[in-house]
Structure formats: C-alpha cells, structure tokens
C-alpha atoms as one frame of an Amber mdcrd trajectory, in Angstrom:
protein
 -64.037 -19.237 -17.826 -65.718 -19.598 -14.429 -68.971 -21.599 -14.258 -71.688
 -19.010 -13.459 -73.424 -21.420 -11.063 -70.388 -22.593  -9.112 -70.084 -20.493
  -5.941 -66.879 -22.261  -4.884 -65.218 -21.452  -8.212 -66.203 -17.756  -7.979
 -65.070 -17.609  -4.367 -61.750 -19.237  -5.295 -61.278 -16.763  -8.134 -62.004
 -13.929  -5.675 -59.361 -15.239  -3.261 -56.827 -15.495  -6.095 -57.584 -11.916
  -7.152 -57.097 -10.735  -3.556 -53.653 -12.360  -3.604 -52.905 -10.264  -6.697
 -54.151  -7.072  -4.968 -56.953  -6.829  -7.543 -59.600  -5.983  -4.965 -62.340
  -4.505  -7.192 -62.270  -7.609  -9.409 -62.200  -9.814  -6.320 -65.350  -8.144
  -4.998 -67.079  -8.819  -8.327 -66.123 -12.514  -8.068 -67.293 -12.754  -4.460
 -70.581 -11.095  -5.456 -71.051 -13.719  -8.203 -70.399 -16.456  -5.641 -72.965
 -14.868  -3.330 -75.524 -14.597  -6.151 -75.273 -18.384  -6.420 -74.968 -19.116
  -2.688 -75.886 -16.266  -0.324 -74.818 -18.449   2.619 -71.182 -18.738   1.500
 -69.375 -17.487   4.615 -66.008 -17.612   2.830 -67.272 -15.347   0.044 -68.676
 -12.860   2.591 -65.365 -12.937   4.445 -63.328 -12.499   1.270 -65.530  -9.637
   0.132 -65.114  -7.986   3.543 -61.349  -8.334   3.323 -61.214  -6.866  -0.201
 -63.450  -3.957   0.832 -61.226  -3.222   3.821 -58.114  -3.303   1.623 -59.858
  -0.530  -0.353 -60.407   1.296   2.976 -64.174   0.754   2.718 -64.285  -0.363
   6.347 -68.014   0.121   7.012 -68.902  -2.006   3.972 -66.273  -4.541   4.983
 -67.781  -4.806   8.452 -71.206  -5.418   6.900 -69.733  -8.332   4.917 -67.897
  -9.686   7.963 -71.148  -9.536   9.968 -72.871 -11.626   7.289 -70.016 -14.152
   7.380 -70.245 -14.335  11.186 -74.013 -14.945  11.075 -73.216 -18.080   9.059
 -69.984 -19.054  10.855 -69.907 -17.297  14.257 -66.734 -19.012  15.486 -64.460
 -18.047  12.610 -61.398 -16.575  14.350 -60.046 -15.050  11.137 -63.260 -13.133
  10.430 -63.513 -12.040  14.079 -59.925 -10.785  13.922 -60.506  -9.018  10.590
 -63.628  -7.298  11.881 -61.644  -6.158  14.921 -59.048  -4.704  12.571 -61.679
  -2.832  10.538 -63.197  -1.385  13.723 -59.726  -0.355  14.921 -59.108   1.416
  11.596 -62.340   3.356  12.216 -61.124   4.307  15.708 -63.790   2.176  17.404
 -61.374   0.711  19.925 -63.830  -0.688  22.479 -65.782  -2.459  19.739 -62.549
  -3.727  18.192 -61.514  -5.152  21.556 -64.736  -7.204  21.704 -63.847  -8.862
  18.389 -60.203  -9.453  19.320 -61.369 -10.998  22.599 -63.706 -13.328  20.697
 -60.985 -14.223  18.190 -58.516 -15.136  20.942 -61.169 -17.196  22.746 -62.058
 -19.131  19.583 -58.391 -19.593  18.626 -56.089 -18.979  21.615 -53.012 -19.558
  19.408 -53.816 -16.733  16.998 -50.776 -14.523  17.629 -51.906 -11.672  15.350
 -55.172 -11.307  17.280 -53.249 -11.196  20.591 -50.909  -8.556  19.123 -53.723
  -6.390  17.789 -55.626  -6.808  21.048 -52.546  -5.390  22.778 -52.484  -2.389
  20.427 -56.115  -1.614  21.242 -55.557  -2.034  24.984 -52.582   0.351  24.743
 -54.736   2.918  22.957 -57.336   2.584  25.726 -54.661   3.291  28.360 -54.697
  -0.266  29.717 -50.949  -0.797  29.497 -50.661  -3.688  31.992 -53.294  -5.712
  30.157 -51.755  -4.680  26.818 -48.343  -6.002  27.904 -49.904  -9.376  28.783
 -51.486  -9.512  25.341 -48.224  -8.573  23.570 -46.312 -11.113  25.669 -48.820
 -13.805  24.658 -48.412 -12.823  20.997 -44.627 -13.079  21.341 -44.886 -16.497
  23.062 -46.906 -17.673  20.067 -44.226 -16.441  17.666 -45.870 -13.220  16.446
 -43.864 -11.442  13.733 -44.693  -8.008  12.287
C-alpha cells in the first residue's frame, strides 16, 4: 500500500491511474499527495489533467494555475491550460497559454498545432498557417 506521508508515491500512483483512464481514483491520489506536500507542482498538474479528462475544465484550470504558481515555466502545464480554455471556448485566453508554452519550449509541436487551431477560430488564418507549418516541421502527428 502507498505510504500516507510520501507525496511522490501518491503522485506516482495518480499518474499510473491516469494512464489507466481511472481519473476519479487518480484525483484521490493526487489529493493525498497534496495533503502531504501542497507545493507538489506535478500533483497539481496531474490533478488538473484528470479533472479535464472528466470535462471539469474550470476545476482543472484551478489546479493548473496552482501548478504554474509553483513552476511557471512548465510548457506541458501551459499547453494543458490552453487546451482547457479552448474547450471552454475562451480562445483569446487559450492563445495566451499556447504562446507561453511555445516560448518556454519552442519544439513543442502539439502547442504549435493547438495554437494554430485557436488562431483559425479567431479568423487569423495567415498566422494560423505559420503555426501549423511550425508544428509540421517539428513532426506533429494527430
């Protein structure tokens, strides 16, 4: 059984449960990690991801924001928050996060791709094409 005082173990269990699509259980594990270490950016990020997989985007964004307070240059969390905002139809806000993600990690093809989708939805097709081209150059695959 998982050591109740080991945040890394709870966080690892949460990540494993996410891989198994067991999101509710994953959230419980991430919460146990956060009870032990409220500054565990990976647990906040994992919880945000699991919440978003359950289409609880607002709650997911809250978790991502907590992760970013601890680790502001985490390209994966920035990208994931952009995705959650896009799912909520908040395209301009999503673009801000995709822009940050591509600045922090210019080789993140999925962030370039999703940035292009948002730009397309905002009617900025020329800029969107540049973003999609960059994603393709980096080997983006759907």
